[in-house]
C-alpha positions in Angstrom: 0.0 0.0 0.0 1.4 3.4 -1.0 0.6 6.3 1.3 0.1 9.9 0.1 2.0 12.8 1.3 -1.0 14.0 3.4 -1.3 10.6 5.0 2.4 10.4 5.9 2.2 13.9 7.4 -0.7 12.7 9.6 1.5 9.8 10.8 4.2 12.3 11.7 1.7 14.5 13.6 0.7 11.4 15.6 4.3 10.6 16.5 4.9 14.2 17.6 1.7 14.3 19.7 2.6 11.1 21.3 6.1 12.3 22.2 4.6 15.4 23.8 2.3 13.1 25.8 5.2 11.0 27.1 7.1 14.1 28.0 4.2 15.2 30.0 4.3 12.0 32.0 8.1 12.4 32.5 7.5 15.9 33.8 4.2 15.7 35.7 2.3 18.6 37.0 3.7 20.6 39.9 2.7 19.0 43.2 0.6 20.9 45.7 3.2 22.9 47.5 1.2 25.5 49.2 1.1 25.9 53.0 -1.7 24.1 54.9 -4.0 21.7 53.0 -7.0 21.6 50.8 -10.0 19.0 50.7 -12.0 18.9 47.4 -15.4 17.2 47.2 -15.1 14.9 44.1 -18.6 13.5 44.3 -21.4 14.8 46.6 -23.8 12.0 45.7 -24.1 8.3 46.3 -26.1 5.4 44.7 -26.7 4.2 41.2 -29.7 6.6 40.6 -27.3 9.5 40.9 -24.6 8.3 38.7 -27.0 7.2 36.0 -28.2 10.9 35.9 -24.5 12.0 35.3 -23.9 13.2 38.8 -20.4 12.7 40.4 -20.1 10.3 43.3 -17.3 9.4 45.7 -15.2 11.0 48.4 -12.5 13.7 48.2 -9.1 14.9 47.2 -6.6 15.6 49.9 -3.9 18.0 48.8 -1.0 18.4 51.2 2.8 18.2 51.5 3.3 17.6 47.8 0.8 14.8 47.6 -2.7 14.7 46.0 -4.6 11.7 47.4 -7.9 10.6 45.7 -10.2 9.0 48.3 -12.9 6.9 46.8 -13.0 8.0 43.1 -16.6 7.1 42.3 -18.4 7.2 39.0 -18.1 10.5 37.0 -15.7 12.1 39.6 -12.7 12.4 37.3 -14.7 13.9 34.5 -16.2 16.5 36.8 -12.9 17.4 38.1 -11.4 17.7 34.6 -14.3 20.0 33.7 -13.3 22.3 36.4 -9.7 22.4 35.2 -8.1 19.9 37.5 -5.3 17.9 35.9 -5.9 14.2 37.0 -2.2 13.5 36.6 -1.6 15.6 39.7 -2.9 12.5 41.7 -0.2 10.8 43.6 -2.1 8.2 45.6 -5.5 6.5 45.7 -7.5 5.2 48.6 -10.4 2.9 47.9 -12.8 1.7 50.6 -15.1 -0.9 49.0 -16.5 -2.4 45.7 -19.5 -0.1 45.0 -19.7 2.0 41.8 -20.3 5.3 43.7 -17.0 4.7 45.5 -14.7 3.0 42.9 -16.4 3.5 39.6 -13.5 5.7 38.4 -10.9 3.7 40.3 -9.2 2.7 37.0 -9.0 6.2 35.9 -7.6 7.5 39.2 -5.1 4.8 39.4 -4.1 5.2 35.7 -3.4 8.9 36.4 -1.4 8.2 39.6 0.9 5.8 37.9 1.0 8.0 34.7 -0.5 5.2 32.6 2.6 3.1 33.4 4.5 5.1 30.8 6.7 7.2 33.2 10.1 5.9 34.1 8.9 5.4 37.7 6.2 6.4 40.1 6.0 6.6 43.9 2.2 6.2 43.8 0.6 4.1 46.5 -2.7 2.4 46.0 -4.3 1.8 49.4 -7.2 -0.4 48.9 -9.8 -2.7 50.5 -8.5 -6.3 50.0 -11.6 -7.4 48.3 -10.7 -5.1 45.4 -7.4 -7.0 44.9 -8.7 -10.6 45.1 -9.6 -11.4 41.6 -11.2 -14.6 42.7 -13.5 -12.9 45.2 -17.0 -13.4 44.0 -18.4 -10.7 46.3 -16.3 -8.1 44.4 -16.3 -9.4 40.9 -20.2 -9.6 40.8 -20.1 -5.8 41.5 -17.7 -5.5 38.6 -14.8 -3.8 40.4 -11.3 -5.0 40.8 -8.0 -3.3 40.7 -6.7 -2.9 37.1 -3.4 -4.8 36.3 -1.5 -1.6 35.5 -2.0 -0.5 39.1 0.8 -2.9 40.1 3.4 -0.6 38.5 2.8 1.5 41.6 2.8 0.2 45.2 -0.4 -1.7 46.1 -1.1 -2.0 49.8 -4.2 -3.8 51.0 -5.7 -2.2 54.1 -8.6 -3.2 56.4 -9.5 -3.1 60.0 -9.4 -7.0 60.2 -6.1 -8.6 59.5 -5.9 -11.3 56.8 -3.9 -12.2 53.7 -4.8 -11.7 50.1 -3.5 -13.0 46.8 -1.7 -10.4 44.6 -1.9 -10.4 40.8 1.4 -12.4 40.5 0.0 -15.1 42.8 2.1 -14.0 45.9 0.3 -13.4 49.2 0.1 -10.0 50.8 -0.5 -9.2 54.4 -3.5 -7.0 54.9 -2.4 -4.0 57.0 -4.1 -1.8 59.5 -1.8 1.2 59.1 0.3 2.4 56.1 2.6 5.4 55.6 2.6 7.1 52.2 5.4 9.2 50.8 5.7 12.5 52.5 5.1 10.8 55.9 1.2 10.8 55.6 -0.2 8.0 57.6 -3.4 6.1 56.7 -5.1 3.8 59.2 -8.1 1.6 58.5 -11.3 2.3 60.6 -14.0 -0.2 61.3 -17.1 0.0 59.1 -20.3 -2.1 58.7 -22.1 -1.9 55.4 -24.3 -5.0 55.0 -22.1 -8.0 54.3 -19.7 -6.2 52.0 -16.0 -5.9 52.9 -15.5 -2.1 53.6 -13.1 0.0 55.5 -13.0 3.7 56.5 -9.8 5.8 56.9 -8.0 7.9 59.4 -5.4 10.1 57.7 -2.7 11.7 59.8 -0.7 14.6 58.2 1.5 17.4 59.6 -1.6 19.7 59.2 -3.7 17.4 61.5 -6.1 14.4 61.2 -8.8 13.7 58.8 -11.4 10.9 59.2 -13.4 9.3 56.5 -16.4 7.1 57.4 -16.9 5.5 54.0 -20.3 3.7 54.0 -21.2 2.3 57.4 -24.1 2.1 59.8 -23.8 3.5 63.3 -22.4 1.2 66.1 -21.3 1.9 69.6 -17.6 1.7 68.9 -17.6 3.9 65.8 -16.7 7.2 67.5 -13.6 5.7 69.0 -12.3 4.9 65.5 -12.1 8.7 64.8 -10.6 9.9 68.1 -8.8 13.1 67.6 -10.1 13.8 64.1 -9.9 17.5 63.3 -12.0 17.0 60.1 -14.5 14.3 59.8 -15.8 13.4 56.3 -19.2 11.7 56.8 -21.1 9.7 54.2 -24.9 9.9 55.1 -26.8 8.8 52.1 -30.2 8.9 53.8 -31.9 10.6 56.6 -34.0 7.7 58.0 -34.9 5.3 55.2 -34.4 1.6 55.7 -32.9 -0.6 53.0 -34.5 -0.6 49.6 -36.6 -3.6 50.6 -38.3 -1.6 53.4 -38.8 2.1 52.6 -40.5 2.9 56.0 -38.5 4.9 58.4 -36.7 2.9 61.1 -38.8 4.5 63.9 -41.6 7.1 63.9 -39.8 9.4 66.4 -36.6 9.3 64.3 -34.3 8.4 67.2 -33.0 5.1 65.9 -30.1 4.9 63.3 -30.7 3.3 60.0 -29.1 0.0 58.8 -26.1 -0.1 56.4 -25.8 3.8 56.4 -25.3 6.4 59.0 -28.5 8.2 58.5 -29.3 11.5 60.1 -29.4 10.2 63.7 -26.2 8.2 63.2 -24.4 11.2 61.8 -25.5 13.4 64.6 -24.4 10.8 67.2 -21.0 10.5 65.5 -20.4 14.3 65.3 -21.5 14.8 68.9 -19.1 12.0 70.2 -16.1 12.9 68.1 -16.4 16.7 68.3 -14.3 17.5 65.1 -13.5 21.1 64.3 -15.1 20.6 60.9 -17.7 18.0 59.9 -18.4 17.5 56.2 -21.6 15.6 55.5 -22.1 14.4 52.0 -22.8 11.3 49.8 -26.5 12.1 49.6 -28.9 9.6 47.9 -31.0 10.8 44.9 -33.9 11.6 47.2 -31.7 14.1 49.2 -29.9 15.9 46.4 -32.3 18.8 46.2 -32.5 19.1 50.0 -28.8 19.7 50.6 -29.1 23.3 51.7 -32.0 22.5 54.1 -30.1 19.6 55.7 -27.0 21.7 56.0 -29.1 24.3 57.9 -30.6 21.7 60.1 -27.2 20.3 61.1 -25.7 23.8 61.6 -28.6 24.6 63.9 -28.2 21.4 65.9 -24.4 22.0 66.4 -24.4 25.7 66.8 -22.2 26.6 69.8 -20.6 23.2 70.0 -17.3 24.1 68.4 -18.1 22.0 65.3 -18.7 23.7 62.0 -20.8 21.6 59.6 -20.8 21.7 55.8 -22.8 19.8 53.2 -20.8 20.4 50.0 -21.6 20.2 46.3 -19.3 18.4 43.9 -16.4 20.8 43.3 -16.5 22.6 46.6 -13.1 23.2 48.1 -12.1 23.5 51.8 -8.8 25.4 52.1 -7.0 25.2 55.4 -4.3 28.0 55.6 -2.2 26.2 58.2 -3.9 23.4 59.9 -7.1 21.2 59.9 -7.6 22.5 63.4 -8.8 25.9 62.0 -12.0 26.8 60.2 -11.6 26.3 56.5 -12.4 28.7 53.6 -15.0 27.1 51.5 -15.2 28.0 47.8 -15.7 26.5 44.4 -12.5 24.7 43.3 -10.1 26.6 41.1 -6.8 25.2 39.9 
């Protein structure tokens, strides 16, 4: 086959464009080098009904000490960040709590960004992940359709959970499941106990030079839960529902609203947790589709309940940023994210 001059020039353009792409991986974006820290909501909703409607679901970005950590990159989270001008290749580490689409639907994208598609000469990315997402033979995880992509192993994969066990890695070797892990930059991550039906799930407690951030992931309330977040300056809480039971039973758990719901924290569990932990800042999010349009009202109710307690409550939208000038122990400046 003989190619025309125009076709050959198109081939050359492709080679030049790909060379520029590789150069970008070899010289990644500048790390977050400002004083203090920033938390960015990457998905304020939860549940399949939200993501089918194109809303972003998941957790947050933590930017501190030269690291950008993606916590629970759920469906649509990476696209919504990119629309706001965020460069996903800034991500240095990924934390994933359990095998539901609204938490790890964009896991492959976030991991791909963290390891620079595996094309860079090296990466210090650490993938901190619930062990069920590593075990390719785990029927519980595979039936939900989420396992760690193979290219993730070009970074450092570390299974974490509040229960110790062992899990088989992609190459057949056995890995110890850890309770505490240290990332580059001296950032510590500990697993916190979580109960979310029968699914394997873990929350996180992240220790930094700026203070401590707790993340509940999806869990129902139980008596020992507040102890898991002792000393948290910021507590990121997934609420999902106010008082609805599981899908099979839509009725509220109790007419007087005093009993926590099952599988999720609900309003009562959220209030119990905030009251017991007493963080400086509580960020309540991950609303189900039935709550999305009620966000401002729920935020007002929570602020009224905790007025004068020393805890400032926020219910963010996707793309809301919380900037801490020096420490998580101070009140944040809340704004829409700007790169």
